[in-house]
C-alpha positions as CSV (number, residue, x, y, z in Angstrom):
1,M,-21.8,24.6,5.0
2,D,-21.4,28.3,5.6
3,F,-17.7,28.6,6.5
4,I,-17.7,32.3,7.3
5,G,-17.3,32.7,11.1
6,A,-18.0,29.0,11.6
7,N,-16.5,26.8,14.3
8,I,-14.7,23.7,12.9
9,L,-15.4,21.1,15.6
10,S,-16.4,17.9,14.0
11,I,-16.0,16.1,10.6
12,Q,-19.8,15.6,10.7
13,Q,-20.2,19.3,9.8
14,F,-18.9,18.5,6.3
15,E,-20.7,17.4,3.2
16,R,-18.8,16.2,0.1
17,G,-19.1,19.6,-1.6
18,D,-17.6,21.2,1.4
19,I,-14.6,18.9,1.2
20,D,-14.1,19.8,-2.5
21,K,-14.2,23.5,-1.6
22,V,-11.6,23.1,1.2
23,F,-9.3,21.1,-1.2
24,S,-9.7,23.6,-4.0
25,V,-8.6,26.4,-1.7
26,A,-5.8,24.3,-0.3
27,D,-4.5,23.7,-3.8
28,S,-4.4,27.5,-4.3
29,M,-2.3,27.9,-1.1
30,K,0.7,25.9,-2.5
31,P,2.7,28.9,-3.8
32,Y,2.5,30.5,-0.3
33,A,3.2,27.3,1.7
34,Q,6.2,26.6,-0.6
35,R,7.5,30.2,-0.2
36,Q,7.2,31.0,-3.9
37,R,4.8,33.9,-3.0
38,A,3.9,35.7,0.2
39,T,0.6,37.2,1.3
40,R,-0.4,39.6,4.1
41,V,-4.1,38.9,3.9
42,L,-4.4,38.3,7.6
43,D,-2.0,41.2,8.6
44,G,-3.2,42.4,12.1
45,A,-5.1,39.2,12.9
46,I,-4.3,37.0,15.9
47,L,-4.5,33.2,16.2
48,G,-4.9,32.0,19.8
49,N,-3.2,28.6,19.7
50,M,-4.3,26.8,22.9
51,F,-2.8,23.4,23.4
52,F,-3.6,21.8,26.7
53,E,-2.2,18.4,25.5
54,A,1.2,17.6,24.1
55,S,1.6,18.5,20.4
56,T,4.4,19.4,18.0
57,R,3.2,19.0,14.4
58,T,-0.4,20.2,14.9
59,R,0.5,23.2,17.0
60,V,3.3,24.3,14.8
61,S,1.4,23.5,11.6
62,F,-1.6,25.8,12.7
63,G,0.8,28.5,13.7
64,S,2.8,28.3,10.5
65,A,-0.4,28.3,8.4
66,F,-1.5,31.5,10.1
67,N,1.9,33.2,9.8
68,L,2.1,32.4,6.1
69,L,-1.2,34.3,5.7
70,G,0.4,37.3,7.5
71,G,-1.2,36.8,10.9
72,A,0.4,36.7,14.4
73,V,0.2,33.7,16.8
74,R,-0.1,33.6,20.6
75,E,0.3,30.3,22.3
76,T,-0.7,28.5,25.5
77,T,0.8,25.1,26.0
78,G,-0.1,22.8,28.9
79,F,-2.4,23.1,31.9
80,E,0.4,24.2,34.2
81,S,1.0,27.4,32.3
82,S,-2.7,28.4,32.1
83,A,-5.4,29.7,34.5
84,L,-7.2,26.3,34.2
85,S,-4.6,25.0,36.7
86,K,-6.0,27.6,39.1
87,G,-9.6,26.3,38.7
88,E,-10.8,28.6,36.0
89,S,-13.6,27.2,33.9
90,L,-13.5,26.6,30.2
91,Y,-16.3,29.2,29.9
92,D,-14.3,31.9,31.6
93,T,-11.2,31.0,29.6
94,A,-13.1,31.2,26.4
95,R,-14.7,34.5,27.2
96,V,-11.4,36.1,28.0
97,L,-9.1,34.6,25.4
98,S,-11.5,35.1,22.5
99,G,-11.3,38.8,23.3
100,Y,-7.6,38.6,22.5
101,S,-7.9,36.6,19.3
102,D,-9.6,36.6,15.9
103,V,-9.7,32.8,15.7
104,I,-8.7,30.1,18.2
105,C,-7.3,26.6,17.7
106,M,-7.7,24.4,20.7
107,R,-6.5,20.9,21.8
108,H,-7.7,19.4,25.0
109,P,-7.5,15.8,26.5
110,Q,-11.2,15.7,27.4
111,E,-13.8,14.6,24.8
112,G,-16.3,17.4,24.0
113,S,-14.2,20.1,25.7
114,V,-13.5,22.0,22.5
115,S,-17.2,22.1,21.7
116,E,-17.9,23.4,25.2
117,F,-15.2,26.0,24.9
118,A,-16.6,27.1,21.5
119,K,-20.0,27.8,23.0
120,A,-18.5,30.6,25.1
121,S,-16.0,31.9,22.6
122,R,-16.7,35.2,20.8
123,V,-14.6,34.1,17.7
124,P,-14.4,30.9,15.6
125,V,-12.8,27.9,17.2
126,I,-11.1,25.1,15.4
127,N,-10.7,21.7,17.1
128,G,-7.1,20.6,17.2
129,G,-8.1,17.3,18.9
130,D,-10.3,16.6,21.9
131,G,-9.2,13.4,23.7
132,A,-10.0,10.2,21.8
133,N,-12.9,11.9,20.1
134,E,-12.1,13.8,16.9
135,H,-9.3,15.5,15.0
136,P,-11.1,17.1,12.1
137,T,-8.3,19.0,10.5
138,Q,-6.1,15.8,10.6
139,A,-8.8,13.9,8.8
140,L,-9.1,16.6,6.1
141,L,-5.3,16.7,5.5
142,D,-5.3,12.8,5.5
143,L,-8.0,12.8,2.8
144,Y,-6.3,15.6,0.9
145,T,-3.1,13.5,0.9
146,I,-5.0,10.3,-0.2
147,R,-6.6,12.3,-3.0
148,H,-3.3,13.6,-4.2
149,E,-1.5,10.3,-4.0
150,L,-4.3,8.5,-5.9
151,I,-4.5,11.2,-8.6
152,S,-0.8,10.7,-9.3
153,K,-1.7,7.0,-10.0
154,G,-4.8,7.8,-12.1
155,R,-7.2,6.9,-9.3
156,Q,-9.8,8.7,-7.2
157,I,-11.2,8.4,-3.7
158,D,-14.3,6.6,-4.8
159,G,-13.3,2.9,-4.9
160,L,-10.4,3.4,-2.4
161,R,-8.9,0.4,-0.7
162,I,-7.5,1.3,2.7
163,A,-6.1,-0.5,5.7
164,M,-6.2,1.3,9.1
165,I,-3.7,-0.3,11.4
166,G,-2.9,-0.1,15.1
167,D,-4.8,1.6,18.0
168,L,-8.1,2.1,16.4
169,K,-9.9,2.4,19.7
170,H,-8.2,5.6,20.9
171,G,-6.9,6.9,17.5
172,R,-9.0,10.1,16.9
173,T,-7.3,10.5,13.5
174,V,-8.8,7.3,12.2
175,H,-12.2,8.1,13.9
176,S,-12.5,11.3,11.9
177,L,-11.1,9.8,8.7
178,S,-13.7,7.0,8.9
179,Q,-16.5,9.6,9.2
180,L,-15.1,11.4,6.1
181,L,-15.0,8.3,4.1
182,C,-18.7,7.8,4.6
183,L,-19.2,10.7,2.1
184,Y,-17.6,8.6,-0.7
185,K,-18.6,5.5,-2.6
186,N,-17.5,1.9,-2.8
187,I,-14.6,2.0,-0.2
188,H,-13.0,-1.2,1.0
189,V,-11.8,-0.7,4.6
190,S,-9.6,-3.2,6.5
191,L,-9.5,-2.6,10.2
192,V,-6.4,-4.1,11.7
193,S,-5.9,-4.1,15.4
194,P,-5.9,-6.2,18.6
195,K,-9.5,-6.9,19.6
196,E,-9.0,-4.8,22.7
197,L,-8.1,-1.8,20.5
198,A,-10.8,-2.2,17.8
199,M,-12.5,0.6,16.0
200,P,-15.6,1.8,18.0
201,E,-18.7,-0.1,16.8
202,Y,-20.6,3.1,15.9
203,L,-17.9,4.0,13.4
204,V,-17.9,0.5,11.9
205,E,-21.7,0.7,11.5
206,A,-21.5,4.1,10.0
207,L,-19.0,2.8,7.3
208,R,-21.3,-0.2,6.6
209,E,-24.4,2.0,6.4
210,A,-22.5,4.1,3.8
211,G,-22.3,1.0,1.7
212,H,-18.6,0.3,2.3
213,T,-17.0,-3.2,2.6
214,I,-15.5,-3.7,6.1
215,V,-13.0,-6.4,7.0
216,I,-11.9,-6.7,10.7
217,S,-8.6,-8.5,11.3
218,E,-5.7,-9.0,13.6
219,E,-3.4,-10.1,10.8
220,L,-1.2,-7.3,9.3
221,T,0.3,-9.0,6.2
222,A,-2.9,-10.4,4.8
223,S,-4.7,-7.1,5.3
224,I,-2.1,-5.0,3.4
225,S,-1.8,-7.2,0.4
226,Q,-4.4,-5.5,-1.8
227,V,-4.8,-1.9,-0.6
228,D,-4.0,1.5,-2.1
229,I,-3.3,3.0,1.4
230,A,-1.8,1.4,4.5
231,Y,-2.5,3.9,7.3
232,S,-0.7,3.1,10.5
233,T,-1.4,4.6,13.9
234,R,0.6,4.9,17.1
235,I,-0.4,3.1,20.3
236,Q,-2.0,6.0,22.1
237,E,0.0,5.6,25.3
238,E,-1.6,8.7,26.9
239,R,-5.0,7.1,26.7
240,F,-4.1,4.1,28.8
241,Q,-4.1,4.0,32.6
242,T,-0.4,2.9,32.7
243,K,2.5,2.6,30.4
244,A,2.6,-1.1,31.2
245,E,-0.9,-1.5,29.8
246,A,0.1,0.3,26.6
247,D,3.2,-1.9,26.3
248,L,1.0,-5.0,25.9
249,Y,0.2,-3.8,22.4
250,R,3.2,-1.9,21.4
251,G,5.1,-3.3,18.4
252,R,2.3,-5.6,17.3
253,F,2.0,-4.3,13.7
254,R,5.4,-3.3,12.5
255,L,5.9,-2.3,8.8
256,N,9.3,-2.4,7.2
257,Q,10.7,-2.6,3.7
258,S,10.9,-6.4,3.7
259,I,7.3,-6.8,4.7
260,Y,6.3,-4.1,2.2
261,T,8.2,-5.8,-0.6
262,E,6.7,-9.2,0.1
263,F,3.1,-8.4,0.9
264,C,2.2,-4.9,-0.6
265,E,1.3,-4.0,-4.1
266,P,4.2,-2.0,-5.7
267,N,2.3,1.4,-5.5
268,T,0.8,1.0,-2.0
269,V,1.0,4.3,-0.2
270,I,2.1,4.3,3.4
271,M,0.6,6.9,5.7
272,H,0.8,7.8,9.4
273,P,-0.5,10.9,11.3
274,L,2.8,11.2,13.2
275,P,4.6,11.1,15.5
276,R,5.6,7.5,14.6
277,D,7.0,5.6,17.6
278,S,10.5,4.7,16.5
279,R,11.6,3.1,19.8
280,A,12.9,-0.4,19.3
281,E,9.9,-1.9,21.2
282,A,7.5,-0.2,18.8
283,N,9.1,0.7,15.5
284,E,5.7,1.1,13.8
285,I,7.1,2.2,10.5
286,D,10.8,1.3,10.1
287,S,13.3,3.9,9.0
288,D,14.4,1.6,6.2
289,L,11.2,2.8,4.5
290,D,12.4,6.4,4.5
291,G,13.8,6.0,1.0
292,N,10.6,4.4,-0.4
293,P,8.9,6.9,-2.7
294,N,5.5,5.6,-1.5
295,L,6.1,6.6,2.0
296,A,3.9,9.7,2.2
297,I,4.1,10.6,5.9
298,F,6.2,13.7,5.3
299,R,4.1,14.9,2.4
300,Q,1.1,14.2,4.7
301,A,2.6,16.6,7.3
302,D,3.3,19.3,4.7
303,N,-0.3,19.0,3.5
304,G,-1.5,20.0,7.0
305,V,-0.3,23.5,6.4
306,L,-2.2,23.8,3.1
307,V,-5.5,22.5,4.6
308,R,-5.2,24.7,7.7
309,M,-4.4,27.8,5.5
310,A,-7.5,26.9,3.5
311,L,-9.7,26.7,6.7
312,F,-8.4,30.0,8.1
313,T,-9.1,31.8,4.8
314,L,-12.6,30.3,4.5
315,V,-13.6,30.9,8.2
316,L,-12.3,34.5,8.1
317,D,-13.7,35.1,4.6
318,V,-10.5,36.3,2.9
319,V,-10.1,33.7,0.2
320,H,-10.9,36.3,-2.5
321,L,-8.3,38.7,-1.0
322,V,-5.3,36.4,-0.7
323,E,-3.8,37.2,-4.1
324,K,-4.6,40.9,-3.8
325,S,-2.2,41.2,-0.9
326,A,0.4,38.8,-2.4
327,Y,3.9,39.6,-3.6
328,D,7.0,37.7,-4.8
329,V,9.5,36.4,-2.2
330,P,12.9,37.8,-3.0
331,W,14.8,35.2,-1.1
332,F,13.0,32.2,-2.6
333,S,15.6,29.7,-4.0
334,G,13.3,27.1,-5.5
335,H,15.1,24.3,-3.6
336,R,12.4,23.3,-1.1
337,H,11.6,19.6,-1.2
């Protein structure tokens, strides 16, 4: 993959060597993300952060990543605050806003919308999530997290055992992660969901064609008993016609410390793309797991900044210049956790 000036729209753009490149650059971003060093490599550059669907982590993560590289961020949040609410087309929006930006990150509720926008954009576009379709940067940060967690236990991604749990029908994070896993070898995937919220068949077939072992189940405890990663997902309420319909499935697959202790192997890593639904009727990942050292959800969120910094430097072709414009941070205390 030629990253320079590229749109990042789908995980299907990536080959295994591309993933290794992104992860290598992400590793080199740690001193800057942890505020040990600062760089002004993107001084004068502008990120157009266009989020037409609710977001906290992804939007702020992209903005923070760009700021940490010395760039400025301009944001649009929600349809009501944009010209789209006045009937403007994605084409016109793209032509105009790409004149104000050097790179654009976009989230939109309609599948394929970000790709359509990118065709008219004059600058690179990164997909921050398009409906229930894809979320490529989340998949990259998820795999980066899996790699890091496995390395600490003397393992690698090849041979991974993972359970994906929850709303697998609408969960774009697991859709993109599944496609990434097709680049690796000998993966055992347990797909745990109600039948009505099962992983789309084309993704199941893609995993099988990659030579992976697939188990489809509605039973949580049996499915997490022999895995390296238990990856939970939220019931995607915004993808249902009504809240009442989403409520039919909410709280089906709750994971707490008691269940973890009884059914999981001692080093099973718990992941979740966030936000986790902590309402009593859902409680997907109980707060009593917050002290569990294998709960990786916040390390996962931190890793999003590293991966997005890596993508910005690759797409804007400044990887080789990051250190040249770097300097020590005088206020760094060394106490960030």
